N, CA, C and O of each residue as an XYZ file, in Angstrom:
904
protein
N     -16.885    -10.479     12.995
C     -17.986    -10.227     12.072
C     -18.272    -11.483     11.256
O     -17.372    -12.255     10.927
N     -19.545    -11.661     10.942
C     -19.957    -12.878     10.257
C     -19.338    -12.987      8.868
O     -18.946    -14.071      8.438
N     -19.255    -11.847      8.166
C     -18.697    -11.891      6.814
C     -17.211    -12.233      6.842
O     -16.718    -12.926      5.952
N     -16.488    -11.747      7.866
C     -15.071    -12.097      8.012
C     -14.929    -13.575      8.334
O     -14.059    -14.259      7.794
N     -15.787    -14.061      9.215
C     -15.759    -15.489      9.557
C     -15.977    -16.352      8.313
O     -15.379    -17.419      8.175
N     -16.829    -15.886      7.425
C     -17.110    -16.635      6.203
C     -15.866    -16.726      5.322
O     -15.571    -17.777      4.754
N     -15.144    -15.614      5.216
C     -13.901    -15.618      4.439
C     -12.896    -16.576      5.071
O     -12.266    -17.378      4.381
N     -12.755    -16.481      6.389
C     -11.754    -17.285      7.096
C     -12.101    -18.767      7.127
O     -11.216    -19.605      7.299
N     -13.367    -19.096      6.964
C     -13.737    -20.507      6.893
C     -13.356    -21.130      5.560
O     -13.228    -22.348      5.439
N     -13.176    -20.270      4.559
C     -12.827    -20.745      3.213
C     -11.329    -20.636      2.941
O     -10.763    -21.474      2.239
N     -10.694    -19.620      3.487
C      -9.288    -19.333      3.195
C      -8.519    -19.005      4.477
O      -9.096    -18.545      5.463
N      -7.221    -19.247      4.445
C      -6.298    -18.663      5.400
C      -5.897    -17.310      4.828
O      -5.372    -17.244      3.716
N      -6.135    -16.227      5.573
C      -5.852    -14.886      5.071
C      -4.436    -14.482      5.473
O      -4.046    -14.595      6.635
N      -3.682    -14.012      4.495
C      -2.268    -13.691      4.679
C      -2.019    -12.244      4.286
O      -2.490    -11.785      3.246
N      -1.286    -11.535      5.114
C      -0.794    -10.204      4.759
C       0.673    -10.333      4.389
O       1.504    -10.696      5.222
N       0.985    -10.034      3.139
C       2.370    -10.120      2.668
C       3.035     -8.757      2.833
O       3.251     -8.034      1.861
N       3.350     -8.426      4.065
C       3.932     -7.120      4.365
C       4.510     -7.142      5.766
O       4.017     -7.853      6.642
N       5.555     -6.360      5.970
C       6.118     -6.187      7.306
C       5.633     -4.890      7.944
O       6.088     -4.523      9.027
N       4.703     -4.189      7.275
C       4.214     -2.909      7.762
C       3.260     -3.095      8.941
O       2.236     -3.763      8.795
N       3.570     -2.522     10.105
C       2.642     -2.624     11.241
C       1.333     -1.890     10.986
O       0.299     -2.269     11.536
N       1.359     -0.844     10.158
C       0.135     -0.102      9.861
C      -0.817     -0.945      9.016
O      -2.022     -0.959      9.270
N      -0.294     -1.641      8.024
C      -1.163     -2.500      7.212
C      -1.734     -3.639      8.064
O      -2.884     -4.044      7.891
N      -0.916     -4.143      8.978
C      -1.409     -5.183      9.887
C      -2.571     -4.645     10.722
O      -3.590     -5.318     10.876
N      -2.418     -3.436     11.257
C      -3.476     -2.853     12.078
C      -4.764     -2.681     11.281
O      -5.852     -2.937     11.797
N      -4.646     -2.250     10.028
C      -5.835     -2.048      9.201
C      -6.565     -3.364      8.980
O      -7.791     -3.419      9.084
N      -5.819     -4.432      8.674
C      -6.479     -5.711      8.435
C      -6.939     -6.378      9.727
O      -7.995     -7.011      9.755
N      -6.161     -6.243     10.788
C      -6.494     -6.897     12.057
C      -7.534     -6.095     12.849
O      -8.575     -6.622     13.241
N      -7.234     -4.820     13.072
C      -8.086     -4.011     13.940
C      -9.321     -3.472     13.228
O     -10.417     -3.484     13.789
N      -9.151     -2.999     11.994
C     -10.260     -2.359     11.293
C     -11.139     -3.338     10.520
O     -12.359     -3.181     10.485
N     -10.526     -4.345      9.902
C     -11.305     -5.327      9.152
C     -11.758     -6.497     10.016
O     -12.784     -7.118      9.739
N     -10.995     -6.796     11.063
C     -11.392     -7.864     11.962
C     -10.806     -9.226     11.666
O     -11.342    -10.237     12.119
N      -9.701     -9.277     10.905
C      -9.034    -10.550     10.652
C      -8.088    -10.846     11.821
O      -6.927    -10.438     11.812
N      -8.595    -11.552     12.809
C      -7.830    -11.795     14.027
C      -6.744    -12.845     13.856
O      -5.684    -12.753     14.475
N      -7.004    -13.840     13.020
C      -6.044    -14.919     12.801
C      -5.301    -14.667     11.490
O      -5.442    -15.413     10.522
N      -4.516    -13.609     11.485
C      -3.860    -13.135     10.263
C      -2.421    -13.636     10.210
O      -1.643    -13.429     11.141
N      -2.082    -14.294      9.114
C      -0.723    -14.799      8.921
C       0.110    -13.750      8.189
O      -0.373    -13.112      7.254
N       1.361    -13.571      8.613
C       2.262    -12.603      7.982
C       3.310    -13.332      7.151
O       3.954    -14.269      7.623
N       3.469    -12.891      5.916
C       4.552    -13.357      5.049
C       5.256    -12.122      4.491
O       4.602    -11.158      4.093
N       6.565    -12.150      4.461
C       7.322    -10.985      3.992
C       7.818    -11.220      2.570
O       8.537    -12.191      2.331
N       7.455    -10.360      1.623
C       7.943    -10.518      0.246
C       9.456    -10.352      0.168
O      10.055     -9.617      0.954
N      10.055    -11.037     -0.780
C      11.497    -10.935     -0.995
C      11.826    -10.071     -2.205
O      12.996     -9.920     -2.557
N      10.830     -9.515     -2.832
C      11.033     -8.704     -4.035
C      11.853     -7.465     -3.718
O      11.546     -6.728     -2.781
N      12.906     -7.239     -4.511
C      13.716     -6.031     -4.370
C      12.970     -4.863     -5.015
O      12.697     -4.887     -6.215
N      12.644     -3.852     -4.231
C      11.857     -2.730     -4.742
C      12.780     -1.736     -5.451
O      13.039     -0.637     -4.959
N      13.262     -2.151     -6.608
C      14.269     -1.360     -7.312
C      13.964     -1.223     -8.804
O      14.882     -1.170     -9.622
N      12.685     -1.167     -9.158
C      12.333     -0.979    -10.558
C      12.871      0.365    -11.050
O      12.960      1.326    -10.286
N      13.221      0.419    -12.308
C      13.804      1.620    -12.900
C      12.716      2.679    -13.099
O      11.861      2.537    -13.973
N      12.749      3.731    -12.295
C      11.711      4.763    -12.371
C      11.715      5.500    -13.696
O      10.689      6.042    -14.106
N      12.850      5.527    -14.368
C      12.914      6.239    -15.651
C      12.010      5.604    -16.705
O      11.662      6.244    -17.698
N      11.633      4.346    -16.486
C      10.753      3.657    -17.426
C       9.283      4.020    -17.203
O       8.415      3.628    -17.983
N       9.012      4.775    -16.129
C       7.623      5.065    -15.761
C       7.327      6.564    -15.765
O       6.366      7.006    -15.135
N       8.137      7.341    -16.462
C       7.976      8.791    -16.449
C       6.587      9.203    -16.932
O       5.977     10.120    -16.382
N       6.100      8.528    -17.950
C       4.800      8.887    -18.517
C       3.629      8.170    -17.846
O       2.471      8.466    -18.139
N       3.924      7.236    -16.955
C       2.869      6.487    -16.271
C       3.361      6.058    -14.888
O       3.563      4.869    -14.639
N       3.553      7.029    -13.990
C       4.156      6.696    -12.689
C       3.294      5.769    -11.834
O       3.827      5.041    -10.997
N       1.987      5.780    -12.023
C       1.136      4.887    -11.231
C       1.444      3.431    -11.548
O       1.335      2.564    -10.680
N       1.830      3.163    -12.791
C       2.163      1.785    -13.158
C       3.366      1.282    -12.369
O       3.523      0.078    -12.165
N       4.211      2.206    -11.929
C       5.379      1.825    -11.124
C       4.959      1.134     -9.833
O       5.487      0.077     -9.487
N       4.006      1.736     -9.121
C       3.582      1.142     -7.852
C       2.757     -0.121     -8.092
O       2.803     -1.057     -7.294
N       1.999     -0.146     -9.195
C       1.250     -1.356     -9.555
C       2.218     -2.511     -9.825
O       2.005     -3.630     -9.359
N       3.269     -2.232    -10.572
C       4.244     -3.283    -10.892
C       5.026     -3.728     -9.653
O       5.360     -4.905     -9.518
N       5.313     -2.794     -8.759
C       6.019     -3.161     -7.524
C       5.144     -4.065     -6.657
O       5.624     -5.055     -6.105
N       3.879     -3.729     -6.542
C       2.961     -4.576     -5.786
C       2.870     -5.966     -6.410
O       2.847     -6.972     -5.701
N       2.820     -6.014     -7.719
C       2.758     -7.297     -8.425
C       4.041     -8.103     -8.206
O       3.996     -9.320     -8.027
N       5.187     -7.410     -8.223
C       6.454     -8.091     -7.969
C       6.507     -8.705     -6.589
O       7.015     -9.813     -6.416
N       5.982     -7.990     -5.602
C       5.909     -8.540     -4.250
C       5.056     -9.805     -4.230
O       5.414    -10.796     -3.594
N       3.927     -9.759     -4.930
C       3.040    -10.919     -4.972
C       3.722    -12.117     -5.623
O       3.602    -13.246     -5.146
N       4.433    -11.866     -6.708
C       5.123    -12.949     -7.396
C       6.180    -13.597     -6.506
O       6.390    -14.808     -6.567
N       6.847    -12.788     -5.677
C       7.871    -13.357     -4.791
C       7.248    -14.239     -3.714
O       7.881    -15.183     -3.240
N       6.022    -13.939     -3.331
C       5.322    -14.750     -2.336
C       4.943    -16.112     -2.907
O       4.870    -17.097     -2.172
N       4.700    -16.169     -4.222
C       4.272    -17.428     -4.835
C       5.280    -18.553     -4.623
O       4.899    -19.721     -4.552
N       6.551    -18.211     -4.522
C       7.583    -19.224     -4.277
C       7.317    -19.940     -2.961
O       7.495    -21.155     -2.863
N       6.894    -19.192     -1.952
C       6.642    -19.778     -0.634
C       5.312    -20.512     -0.557
O       5.048    -21.225      0.411
N       4.473    -20.339     -1.577
C       3.171    -21.001     -1.572
C       3.178    -22.360     -2.263
O       2.196    -23.098     -2.182
N       4.267    -22.697     -2.938
C       4.276    -23.886     -3.775
C       3.921    -25.167     -3.025
O       3.304    -26.067     -3.594
N       4.303    -25.254     -1.763
C       4.039    -26.480     -0.992
C       2.894    -26.337      0.002
O       2.662    -27.223      0.825
N       2.182    -25.219     -0.079
C       1.061    -24.994      0.823
C      -0.151    -25.788      0.352
O      -0.504    -25.743     -0.826
N      -0.779    -26.504      1.254
C      -1.887    -27.394      0.893
C      -3.258    -26.831      1.252
O      -4.272    -27.490      1.021
N      -3.303    -25.625      1.811
C      -4.579    -25.015      2.172
C      -4.841    -23.801      1.289
O      -3.907    -23.175      0.788
N      -6.103    -23.478      1.104
C      -6.471    -22.309      0.310
C      -6.110    -21.032      1.065
O      -6.343    -20.922      2.268
N      -5.546    -20.082      0.349
C      -5.127    -18.833      0.983
C      -5.527    -17.633      0.133
O      -5.584    -17.705     -1.095
N      -5.802    -16.534      0.817
C      -5.929    -15.228      0.187
C      -4.777    -14.377      0.703
O      -4.674    -14.111      1.901
N      -3.924    -13.958     -0.204
C      -2.723    -13.204      0.174
C      -2.863    -11.767     -0.315
O      -3.105    -11.525     -1.497
N      -2.711    -10.825      0.599
C      -2.812     -9.401      0.270
C      -1.423     -8.787      0.246
O      -0.712     -8.791      1.251
N      -1.040     -8.255     -0.920
C       0.237     -7.536     -1.078
C      -0.087     -6.079     -1.404
O      -1.083     -5.803     -2.074
N       0.732     -5.157     -0.944
C       0.480     -3.746     -1.236
C       1.787     -2.970     -1.308
O       2.797     -3.349     -0.715
N       1.733     -1.879     -2.051
C       2.856     -0.943     -2.093
C       2.285      0.461     -2.207
O       1.263      0.674     -2.860
N       2.949      1.414     -1.570
C       2.468      2.796     -1.545
C       3.568      3.750     -1.997
O       4.724      3.624     -1.592
N       3.191      4.695     -2.834
C       4.101      5.769     -3.217
C       3.379      7.105     -3.094
O       2.155      7.170     -2.984
N       4.174      8.159     -3.116
C       3.653      9.517     -3.165
C       4.081     10.125     -4.497
O       5.236     10.003     -4.905
N       3.134     10.782     -5.168
C       3.420     11.502     -6.409
C       3.172     12.979     -6.185
O       2.144     13.359     -5.625
N       4.112     13.824     -6.620
C       3.851     15.250     -6.513
C       3.188     15.752     -7.795
O       2.864     14.965     -8.684
N       2.994     17.047     -7.880
C       2.280     17.689     -8.989
C       3.051     17.582    -10.307
O       2.490     17.828    -11.375
N       4.328     17.219    -10.235
C       5.126     17.003    -11.447
C       5.286     15.512    -11.758
O       6.096     15.127    -12.601
N       4.506     14.684    -11.069
C       4.548     13.223    -11.238
C       5.892     12.617    -10.834
O       6.279     11.566    -11.344
N       6.604     13.279     -9.919
C       7.827     12.719     -9.352
C       7.435     11.708     -8.280
O       6.577     11.984     -7.441
N       8.064     10.543     -8.309
C       7.761      9.470     -7.366
C       8.590      9.639     -6.101
O       9.806      9.818     -6.164
N       7.920      9.581     -4.949
C       8.598      9.627     -3.662
C       8.337      8.317     -2.925
O       7.188      7.914     -2.740
N       9.400      7.671     -2.515
C       9.280      6.482     -1.678
C       9.851      6.833     -0.294
O       9.736      7.982      0.132
N      10.448      5.898      0.399
C      11.019      6.156      1.720
C      12.231      7.072      1.566
O      13.121      6.767      0.772
N      12.293      8.180      2.297
C      13.422      9.111      2.113
C      14.758      8.545      2.583
O      15.796      8.835      1.990
N      14.740      7.742      3.643
C      15.969      7.090      4.083
C      16.875      7.942      4.944
O      17.486      7.432      5.883
N      16.979      9.246      4.644
C      17.824     10.138      5.435
C      17.006     11.348      5.892
O      16.020     11.720      5.257
N      17.432     11.951      7.001
C      16.739     13.124      7.525
C      16.838     14.298      6.551
O      15.904     15.088      6.420
N      17.976     14.400      5.876
C      18.184     15.497      4.925
C      17.180     15.410      3.770
O      16.586     16.414      3.377
N      17.000     14.210      3.236
C      16.058     14.025      2.144
C      14.618     14.236      2.626
O      13.794     14.809      1.913
N      14.332     13.773      3.824
C      12.995     13.950      4.382
C      12.660     15.437      4.531
O      11.566     15.868      4.167
N      13.600     16.214      5.065
C      13.385     17.651      5.229
C      13.170     18.324      3.881
O      12.288     19.171      3.737
N      13.966     17.952      2.911
C      13.828     18.496      1.560
C      12.438     18.185      0.993
O      11.784     19.052      0.413
N      12.005     16.946      1.169
C      10.683     16.547      0.671
C       9.577     17.380      1.314
O       8.724     17.931      0.618
N       9.595     17.468      2.642
C       8.506     18.119      3.354
C       8.439     19.616      3.050
O       7.349     20.179      2.956
N       9.577     20.251      2.898
C       9.572     21.667      2.513
C       8.981     21.842      1.122
O       8.237     22.790      0.869
N       9.310     20.937      0.234
C       8.738     20.994     -1.121
C       7.228     20.819     -1.067
O       6.490     21.547     -1.730
N       6.771     19.859     -0.280
C       5.338     19.595     -0.190
C       4.578     20.801      0.364
O       3.469     21.099     -0.080
N       5.182     21.494      1.340
C       4.507     22.611      1.988
C       4.557     23.905      1.178
O       3.578     24.649      1.127
N       5.695     24.169      0.549
C       5.928     25.522      0.058
C       5.975     25.687     -1.461
O       5.873     26.813     -1.947
N       6.127     24.605     -2.222
C       6.391     24.789     -3.647
C       5.142     24.761     -4.528
O       5.208     25.148     -5.694
N       4.030     24.321     -4.003
C       2.819     24.307     -4.817
C       1.598     24.164     -3.920
O       1.666     23.561     -2.849
N       0.482     24.727     -4.370
C      -0.777     24.541     -3.660
C      -1.528     23.306     -4.166
O      -2.603     22.974     -3.666
N      -0.953     22.638     -5.154
C      -1.580     21.427     -5.673
C      -1.345     20.270     -4.702
O      -0.366     20.278     -3.956
N      -2.226     19.288     -4.706
C      -2.073     18.194     -3.742
C      -1.040     17.171     -4.163
O      -0.715     17.032     -5.342
N      -0.530     16.457     -3.169
C       0.202     15.227     -3.437
C      -0.814     14.123     -3.669
O      -1.918     14.145     -3.125
N      -0.422     13.163     -4.481
C      -1.247     11.974     -4.671
C      -0.573     10.807     -3.952
O       0.572     10.465     -4.248
N      -1.278     10.208     -3.022
C      -0.793      8.990     -2.377
C      -1.483      7.820     -3.065
O      -2.709      7.703     -3.056
N      -0.668      6.960     -3.660
C      -1.200      5.842     -4.452
C      -0.790      4.531     -3.791
O       0.397      4.267     -3.600
N      -1.764      3.725     -3.448
C      -1.497      2.382     -2.950
C      -2.031      1.374     -3.953
O      -3.211      1.388     -4.301
N      -1.150      0.506     -4.409
C      -1.533     -0.578     -5.311
C      -1.623     -1.863     -4.510
O      -0.732     -2.181     -3.724
N      -2.700     -2.593     -4.714
C      -2.949     -3.835     -3.978
C      -3.035     -4.994     -4.959
O      -3.687     -4.902     -5.999
N      -2.371     -6.074     -4.612
C      -2.439     -7.310     -5.371
C      -2.922     -8.410     -4.438
O      -2.335     -8.639     -3.381
N      -3.985     -9.084     -4.828
C      -4.523    -10.185     -4.030
C      -4.309    -11.501     -4.779
O      -4.717    -11.650     -5.931
N      -3.668    -12.438     -4.108
C      -3.462    -13.774     -4.661
C      -4.479    -14.721     -4.042
O      -4.575    -14.829     -2.820
N      -5.226    -15.395     -4.880
C      -6.045    -16.503     -4.405
C      -5.279    -17.787     -4.709
O      -5.111    -18.172     -5.866
N      -4.824    -18.429     -3.656
C      -4.054    -19.667     -3.816
C      -4.936    -20.861     -3.490
O      -5.507    -20.959     -2.404
N      -5.033    -21.755     -4.444
C      -5.812    -22.976     -4.264
C      -4.974    -24.143     -4.748
O      -4.726    -24.252     -5.948
N      -4.532    -25.010     -3.868
C      -3.673    -26.131     -4.280
C      -4.365    -27.075     -5.263
O      -3.706    -27.873     -5.929
N      -5.674    -26.985     -5.351
C      -6.419    -27.828     -6.285
C      -6.728    -27.121     -7.596
O      -7.386    -27.678     -8.474
N      -6.237    -25.864     -7.722
C      -6.487    -25.100     -8.938
C      -7.741    -24.275     -8.804
O      -8.664    -24.655     -8.084
N      -7.787    -23.157     -9.487
C      -8.950    -22.279     -9.455
C      -9.418    -22.026    -10.867
O      -8.631    -22.077    -11.812
N     -10.693    -21.754    -11.010
C     -11.250    -21.452    -12.320
C     -12.485    -20.584    -12.135
O     -13.582    -21.087    -11.890
N     -12.292    -19.268    -12.257
C     -13.399    -18.348    -12.065
C     -13.716    -17.573    -13.341
O     -14.358    -16.524    -13.282
N     -13.278    -18.072    -14.481
C     -13.558    -17.365    -15.728
C     -12.531    -16.295    -16.013
O     -11.712    -15.963    -15.156
N     -12.575    -15.755    -17.217
C     -11.593    -14.776    -17.665
C     -12.156    -13.367    -17.570
O     -13.314    -13.127    -17.913
N     -11.336    -12.444    -17.107
C     -11.644    -11.025    -17.240
C     -10.346    -10.249    -17.182
O      -9.289    -10.805    -16.883
N     -10.431     -8.951    -17.472
C      -9.221     -8.147    -17.643
C      -8.439     -7.962    -16.356
O      -7.239     -7.694    -16.418
N      -9.061     -8.092    -15.191
C      -8.377     -7.812    -13.937
C      -7.747     -9.044    -13.323
O      -7.055     -8.933    -12.311
N      -7.960    -10.199    -13.895
C      -7.464    -11.427    -13.292
C      -6.409    -12.084    -14.169
O      -6.492    -12.059    -15.397
N      -5.426    -12.665    -13.519
C      -4.375    -13.397    -14.216
C      -4.399    -14.827    -13.693
O      -3.895    -15.102    -12.604
N      -4.980    -15.734    -14.464
C      -5.143    -17.107    -13.995
C      -3.919    -17.945    -14.340
O      -3.430    -17.923    -15.470
N      -3.438    -18.682    -13.351
C      -2.440    -19.713    -13.574
C      -2.980    -20.976    -12.924
O      -4.111    -20.981    -12.436
N      -2.200    -22.038    -12.908
C      -2.709    -23.334    -12.473
C      -3.262    -23.309    -11.059
O      -4.358    -23.815    -10.819
N      -2.528    -22.732    -10.120
C      -2.939    -22.781     -8.717
C      -3.169    -21.401     -8.114
O      -3.192    -21.259     -6.892
N      -3.336    -20.399     -8.940
C      -3.478    -19.068     -8.384
C      -4.301    -18.181     -9.293
O      -4.405    -18.398    -10.501
N      -4.869    -17.192     -8.678
C      -5.543    -16.131     -9.402
C      -5.064    -14.824     -8.805
O      -5.036    -14.675     -7.584
N      -4.690    -13.883     -9.641
C      -4.181    -12.610     -9.153
C      -5.125    -11.494     -9.583
O      -5.485    -11.374    -10.754
N      -5.513    -10.687     -8.613
C      -6.384     -9.537     -8.866
C      -5.661     -8.286     -8.389
O      -5.065     -8.279     -7.312
N      -5.716     -7.228     -9.195
C      -5.016     -5.991     -8.864
C      -5.946     -4.794     -8.927
O      -6.877     -4.757     -9.731
N      -5.685     -3.813     -8.071
C      -6.366     -2.528     -8.131
C      -5.496     -1.496     -7.427
O      -4.557     -1.855     -6.716
N      -5.799     -0.231     -7.620
C      -5.083      0.814     -6.893
C      -6.052      1.906     -6.478
O      -7.115      2.078     -7.074
N      -5.667      2.634     -5.452
C      -6.491      3.705     -4.898
C      -5.626      4.958     -4.789
O      -4.435      4.878     -4.487
N      -6.242      6.124     -5.041
C      -5.533      7.402     -4.971
C      -6.227      8.318     -3.962
O      -7.445      8.491     -4.001
N      -5.445      8.893     -3.072
C      -5.941      9.912     -2.140
C      -5.099     11.166     -2.312
O      -3.889     11.085     -2.526
N      -5.738     12.324     -2.218
C      -5.036     13.596     -2.346
C      -4.733     14.184     -0.977
O      -5.582     14.188     -0.086
N      -3.505     14.683     -0.821
C      -3.066     15.277      0.444
C      -2.615     16.714      0.185
O      -1.728     16.961     -0.632
N      -3.235     17.648      0.888
C      -2.886     19.065      0.774
C      -2.084     19.473      2.001
O      -2.602     19.455      3.118
N      -0.827     19.841      1.800
C       0.002     20.320      2.908
C      -0.275     21.800      3.169
O      -0.754     22.521      2.293
N       0.034     22.234      4.381
C      -0.225     23.605      4.815
C       0.966     24.498      4.476
O       2.052     24.335      5.032
N       0.756     25.425      3.575
C       1.842     26.314      3.147
C       2.194     27.352      4.205
O       3.208     28.039      4.080
N       1.370     27.476      5.250
C       1.618     28.491      6.277
C       2.291     27.909      7.516
O       2.524     28.623      8.491
N       2.602     26.621      7.481
C       3.280     26.002      8.623
C       4.726     26.479      8.657
O       5.321     26.703      7.603
N       5.293     26.635      9.823
C       6.654     27.177      9.921
C       7.700     26.096      9.627
O       7.453     24.902      9.793
N       8.858     26.550      9.190
C       9.960     25.616      8.931
C      10.404     24.936     10.221
O      10.881     23.801     10.190
N      10.254     25.612     11.345
C      10.657     25.016     12.618
C       9.795     23.796     12.952
O      10.292     22.800     13.479
N       8.508     23.882     12.643
C       7.623     22.740     12.887
C       8.049     21.563     12.011
O       8.064     20.416     12.457
N       8.393     21.863     10.758
C       8.859     20.797      9.860
C      10.145     20.188     10.392
O      10.305     18.968     10.406
N      11.067     21.049     10.832
C      12.339     20.562     11.367
C      12.116     19.729     12.628
O      12.775     18.709     12.827
N      11.184     20.167     13.479
C      10.874     19.397     14.688
C      10.386     18.004     14.324
O      10.757     17.021     14.965
N       9.561     17.923     13.305
C       9.063     16.613     12.885
C      10.201     15.728     12.386
O      10.274     14.548     12.727
N      11.080     16.300     11.584
C      12.228     15.539     11.085
C      13.101     15.082     12.246
O      13.593     13.954     12.248
N      13.295     15.954     13.235
C      14.115     15.613     14.403
C      13.511     14.466     15.219
O      14.223     13.772     15.945
N      12.210     14.277     15.095
C      11.556     13.198     15.832
C      11.896     11.821     15.262
O      11.625     10.796     15.889
N      12.493     11.807     14.067
C      12.888     10.579     13.362
C      11.690      9.721     12.958
O      11.840      8.540     12.644
N      10.523     10.313     12.968
C       9.324      9.629     12.494
C       9.214      9.830     10.977
O       9.614     10.872     10.457
N       8.683      8.855     10.288
C       8.409      9.011      8.860
C       9.540      8.659      7.923
O       9.360      8.691      6.706
N      10.719      8.320      8.462
C      11.842      7.998      7.582
C      11.600      6.749      6.746
O      12.135      6.627      5.644
N      10.808      5.834      7.253
C      10.630      4.546      6.591
C       9.266      4.402      5.926
O       8.775      3.289      5.737
N       8.652      5.541      5.570
C       7.387      5.488      4.844
C       7.482      6.395      3.619
O       8.305      7.309      3.563
N       6.622      6.120      2.641
C       6.654      6.863      1.386
C       6.466      8.358      1.623
O       5.551      8.773      2.335
N       7.332      9.154      1.026
C       7.248     10.599      1.137
C       7.877     11.165      2.388
O       8.266     12.332      2.410
N       7.986     10.345      3.448
C       8.600     10.797      4.684
C       7.627     11.360      5.701
O       8.035     12.108      6.589
N       6.332     11.014      5.594
C       5.356     11.495      6.562
C       4.306     10.421      6.828
O       4.000      9.597      5.966
N       3.757     10.454      8.056
C       2.676      9.561      8.447
C       1.463     10.411      8.797
O       1.488     11.166      9.769
N       0.418     10.290      8.017
C      -0.756     11.129      8.230
C      -1.360     10.875      9.603
O      -1.992     11.766     10.169
N      -1.176      9.659     10.157
C      -1.764      9.320     11.449
C      -0.888      9.756     12.615
O      -1.281      9.594     13.770
N       0.293     10.308     12.337
C       1.218     10.694     13.388
C       1.371     12.199     13.525
O       0.497     12.969     13.127
N       2.505     12.605     14.101
C       2.792     14.017     14.351
C       2.763     14.842     13.073
O       2.403     16.018     13.102
N       3.137     14.239     11.959
C       3.169     14.986     10.701
C       1.785     15.396     10.243
O       1.657     16.188      9.309
N       0.735     14.870     10.885
C      -0.610     15.303     10.543
C      -0.830     16.793     10.722
O      -1.705     17.373     10.080
N      -0.044     17.420     11.591
C      -0.190     18.863     11.788
C       0.339     19.661     10.590
O       0.076     20.858     10.478
N       1.080     19.003      9.702
C       1.562     19.668      8.495
C       0.525     19.657      7.381
O       0.699     20.321      6.359
N      -0.543     18.910      7.575
C      -1.501     18.652      6.504
C      -2.765     19.472      6.729
O      -3.354     19.460      7.811
N      -3.163     20.178      5.687
C      -4.351     21.015      5.745
C      -5.630     20.200      5.584
O      -6.586     20.385      6.337
N      -5.645     19.293      4.596
C      -6.817     18.438      4.394
C      -6.450     17.284      3.470
O      -5.405     17.298      2.818
N      -7.323     16.288      3.426
C      -7.141     15.170      2.511
C      -8.436     14.935      1.747
O      -9.517     15.310      2.202
N      -8.316     14.321      0.600
C      -9.463     13.899     -0.191
C      -9.282     12.420     -0.515
O      -8.243     12.015     -1.036
N     -10.291     11.619     -0.206
C     -10.195     10.194     -0.486
C     -10.068      9.381      0.785
O     -10.325      9.871      1.884
N      -9.670      8.135      0.619
C      -9.596      7.178      1.721
C      -8.390      7.486      2.614
O      -7.243      7.407      2.175
N      -8.667      7.837      3.866
C      -7.603      8.101      4.839
C      -6.687      6.891      4.997
O      -5.466      7.039      5.054
N      -7.272      5.695      5.069
C      -6.489      4.486      5.296
C      -5.579      4.177      4.109
O      -4.545      3.529      4.266
N      -5.963      4.638      2.939
C      -5.101      4.488      1.773
C      -3.783      5.217      1.990
O      -2.729      4.741      1.568
N      -3.842      6.367      2.647
C      -2.629      7.138      2.930
C      -1.807      6.427      3.995
O      -0.577      6.458      3.959
N      -2.481      5.792      4.934
C      -1.782      5.030      5.979
C      -1.051      3.835      5.379
O       0.011      3.449      5.869
N      -1.620      3.236      4.303
C      -0.912      2.129      3.657
C      -1.756      1.069      3.001
O      -1.229      0.218      2.285
N      -3.099      1.098      3.234
C      -3.953      0.086      2.622
C      -5.372      0.635      2.538
O      -5.951      0.973      3.571
N      -5.957      0.736      1.334
C      -7.329      1.245      1.223
C      -8.315      0.300      1.892
O      -8.525     -0.822      1.433
N      -8.910      0.759      2.968
C      -9.733     -0.097      3.818
C     -10.995     -0.585      3.103
O     -11.228     -1.789      2.995
N     -11.788      0.337      2.627
C     -13.075     -0.026      2.031
C     -12.907     -0.905      0.801
O     -13.549     -1.948      0.683
N     -12.046     -0.484     -0.113
C     -11.879     -1.229     -1.373
C     -11.291     -2.616     -1.132
O     -11.749     -3.598     -1.716
N     -10.274     -2.696     -0.270
C      -9.646     -3.991     -0.008
C     -10.638     -4.957      0.634
O     -10.690     -6.133      0.275
N     -11.421     -4.455      1.579
C     -12.387     -5.317      2.259
C     -13.435     -5.836      1.276
O     -13.792     -7.014      1.313
N     -13.925     -4.968      0.404
C     -14.931     -5.387     -0.579
C     -14.341     -6.439     -1.540
O     -15.021     -7.392     -1.921
N     -13.086     -6.252     -1.918
C     -12.454     -7.222     -2.813
C     -12.347     -8.585     -2.126
O     -12.606     -9.615     -2.749
N     -11.972     -8.596     -0.860
C     -11.866     -9.856     -0.133
C     -13.226    -10.534      0.011
O     -13.329    -11.757     -0.088
N     -14.263     -9.741      0.242
C     -15.613    -10.302      0.360
C     -16.074    -10.948     -0.940
O     -16.890    -11.870     -0.918
N     -15.567    -10.482     -2.056
C     -16.023    -11.013     -3.349
C     -15.584    -12.450     -3.582
O     -16.060    -13.095     -4.516
N     -14.681    -12.963     -2.747
C     -14.197    -14.341     -2.930
C     -15.117    -15.372     -2.278
O     -14.920    -16.572     -2.467
N     -16.114    -14.931     -1.519
C     -17.014    -15.889     -0.863
C     -18.464    -15.589     -1.211
O     -19.367    -16.288     -0.752
């Protein structure tokens, strides 16, 4: 696409993530064919007890931490880059934060809770941090969403999608999904684009946000740099 070519003529576009789903969204859906991958070194271990009254800030801060860890690797880079960092969490109706379950037992517990304990939706929140790296320095003026430093500009936003699980799905179907070993390494323990989609009654908001990166919003933000 011409607009993507325009971005790529000005910047090297970088995805700071090891997530294959985020790569697919930027490569396949947005059209960034020459996409560079950098993996953040930030330890995702912020104290959740500090975010009880504002759980969304937790994912925003985690995304920002990932971006900050990437800056170390940019210090000697001589070309302009746009770096996209993201983090996704699931929030339930009690504002409890769910990340990767890690074990099948925890995953099963999560999914049963999502299906049977409330008719209210889960909130899937993805926070995105975009770094504009310019070895010659950047100066685009001051505003509340930007954090200017000598060679970088950081822009942040987040997107929320609601997911309604099916309370009439059988426990055996949930157990079958857990037995498939899918979803262990994603927030909440389910992938809306995979087998676990049969557990979901409907969604509200950006589907791709649930997958791991809000497609429309992220693309518009990237376009704003050219």
